[in-house]
N, C-alpha and C positions, 0 to 999 in steps of 0.2 A: 505258582508264580510268586516270588517275593518282590513286592513292590518297593522295598527299600525305605518303608515310611517309620520304621521303629525309632522312637525317640524324637520324631519330628513334632512340632506343636501347630495345631490348627484352630483357627477360630471360625466358627460357622454361625452365621446369623441366621435368625428364624429357625433355631435348632430345637425347638420344643415338640415339633411334630412334623409329618409329611416328609418332604424331600431333605429338609435341613436335618431331622432326626436320622434319617436313612444315611445321609452322608456322613454324620457324625459316627454312626454305627459302624460303617464300612471303614473309615479311617482308623477308629479305635480297634477294630479287629485286626488291622494291619500293624498295630503296635504304636500309632500316633497318640500323643496326648491332645485332648479336644477340650476346647472351650466353646460352650454353646451359650447363645444369648437370645432372649426374647423379652417381651414386655411384662410377663406375668411369672411369678415366682413358682406357683403350683405346678403348672404343665412342665416348666423348666426341670424343677427337682425330680418329677415323675420321669421325665425322658432320661436324665442323667442317671438315675437308679437303674433304669431299664438297660441303658447302654453298659453300664458297670457290670450288671449281673450277666449280660450276654457275652461280655469280651474280656472282662478283668481289667480293663483299661482304666487310665486316669481321666475323669471327666469333670471339668469344673463348670458349674451352671452360673451365669452372671446376668442379672436383670439389666437390661439396657435397650433403649429406645434409639434406633439407628438414625432417626430424623433429629436427634439432639446431639450436636457435635461434642458437648461436654460429656455426655453419657458414652459416646464413642471412645473418647479419649481415655475415661475411666475403665472401659473394657479393655482397651489394650494395655493400660498400666497394670490392671490386675492380671492379665495374661502374663507379662513379662516378669512381674513380681513372683507369680507362682511357678512359672516353667522356664524363665530366663530367655526367651526368644519368640519370635513368630516365623514360622516357616510356610505356612498356607493360610490363605483367607478364602472362605467360600461365602459369597455375597448372595444369600438366598431369601432374605426377608422380603416380603411382598405379598399381595393378594391379588385376586383376580377382580377386574373391574372392566366391563364392556357394556356400552351404551351407545345410543344414536348421537351424532354430534350436537344436535340442538338440545338434547337432554342433559347435557354436561354443563355444570355451573363451573365458575372460575374456582371455587373452593375445592370441587372435585379434582380439577386439573392439577391445582397446587398440592394437594394431599397425595395423588398419584405419584407425580414428578419427585416430590420431596422423599417418599418413601423408597421407590425403585430406583430412581436414578441418583439423587443426592445422598441417600443412605449409603449407597455403593461408594460414592465419591468420598464422603467422610471416613469409611473404613479403609479404603485404599490410602487416603491420605495419611491415616494414623499407622498403617502397617508398612509403608514405604521405607521410613527411616531404619527400621529393624532389618528389613530384607536386604537393604543396600548395605548396611554395616556388615552383615554376616556373608555377603557375597552370593545372595540369590533368594528365590522364593517362588511360589506359586499363588496366582490369583485366578479363581474360578468364578465368573459371574453367571448366576442363573437367570436365563431369560425365556424366551419362547419363540417358536417359528413364526408366530403371527408378528413378530418384529421385523422379519424378513419379508413376509408376504401377508400384509394385513387384509382382513376382510371386513365386510360392512358391519356396523355396530360393534367394532372391535376397539373402541377408544374409550378411555385414555391409555389402557393397557399397551396396545399395540405400538403406540407412539413412545411411551416410556421404555419399552423392551427394545425398540428400534435404537433409541439412544443408548441404551446399555450395550448393545452389539457394537455400535460405533465406538462406544468408549473402549470396549475390548480391543478392537482393532488397533486404535490409535496408541493406547498404552502399550500393547505388545511390541510396537516399533520402537516406542520411546524408551522402553526399559530393557529391551534384549541385551543391550550392552552390560547390563548390571546382572544378568542371569536371572531376571525375574520373568517368568512365563505367564501370559495372560490368556485365558481362553474363556469361552462361554459354553454352556450346556443349554440347549433350547428344548425345554420340556414341553410335551404335550399332554394328553389325558393320563394322569397318574392318580393312583388312590391316595387321598389325602383328608385331612381334618375338614378342608374347606367343602370338599364333595359330600363328606359324610353329613355335614351340617345342612347341606342342600337337600339330602335325603330325609334328613329329620324334618325339615320344613314341608317337603313334598308329602310326607306321611299324614299331614293334616288334612290333606284332601283325598290321599289313597292310604288309609290306615293298613292295609295288608302288603303294602310294598315292602318286599325286604331289600336289605342292602345289596345282596347278590343280584337281585333282579334290577335294581337301580343301575349298577355298574354294568350288567349285560346289556341294557338298553343304551347306556352312554358309549359303549364300545362297538356298536353296530356300524359306525361310520369309519372306524379305523381298519386300515388294511389288514392287520393282524387280528382283527376280530375281538379285541379285548382291550380293557383299561389296563395300563401298565401298572406295576408295582413301584412304590417308592425306592425300594432297594435296588431296582434296575437303573435308576438315576444315580443313587448312591454310589453304586459301584464304579460308573463312568467317572464320577467326580473323583473317587479315590485314584483311579488310574491317571487321571490328569494331573493329580497333585504329587504323583509319583516320580521316581527316578526312571522308570519304563517309559515316561512320557517326555524325555529330556530334550527331544527335538520338535516338540509340539507347541507352537504359540501363534496367537492371533486366529485361532481356530474356532469354528462354531459347529457343535456336534448336535444333531437332533436325536432327541430320545423320545419319539412320538409314536412308535408302531407303524411308520411309514405314511402318517397322515398329512404331512407337509406336503405343499406343491412346489417347494423348492428344496435344493440340497443344502 
């Protein structure tokens, strides 16, 4: 299936690993020009080289902290300077942070909301003028099913992700007249750098624990019986960014192996 992405320009935040890198790979495989950003240059350049080798596509790595509005503006300026337009924005930057309410400090609340909510706001604000001027665009916000059905000890992430889902729905209605489609992909347990780092920490207590065994244990409570691959989210993101999804906006799609309690 041709997704109609050839020549489109996509900005993917948190694009150096995990879901962001997988999304960039799926988009580049469909012929899109991709800009990936993260805070560290070494993993960014490694990811860009990997995507170029796999797809032959154009990939521009840009160091940017999405919590800094000035760096976000520079990110989009570099994108337009290099490729001339912005068609797709994937707001993926974020980390998992789940604690009990009384364990969370004001600084933790502020850091989480600044990264996951305000980072997306800054990027959307920078992308909108370009999308409006060219007659349309796609915005895909990466959130979690926990933003729809929070569990105990799930904050601040569940709160910031709930805000991201609400932002998605509100903007989908506000910008539909401009042909700017806004959706969210709610990701569950997927293989990522964050989980690999957790495995590495777990090995300090269980040296014989393999990565496969670690993921097998994590996947036991997933109805499909396994942890998902990042590319499985990347392909859904590419579809939502495509012409094949031209009548989908304001939607949330769970990519979680059936684990969520809500649709």
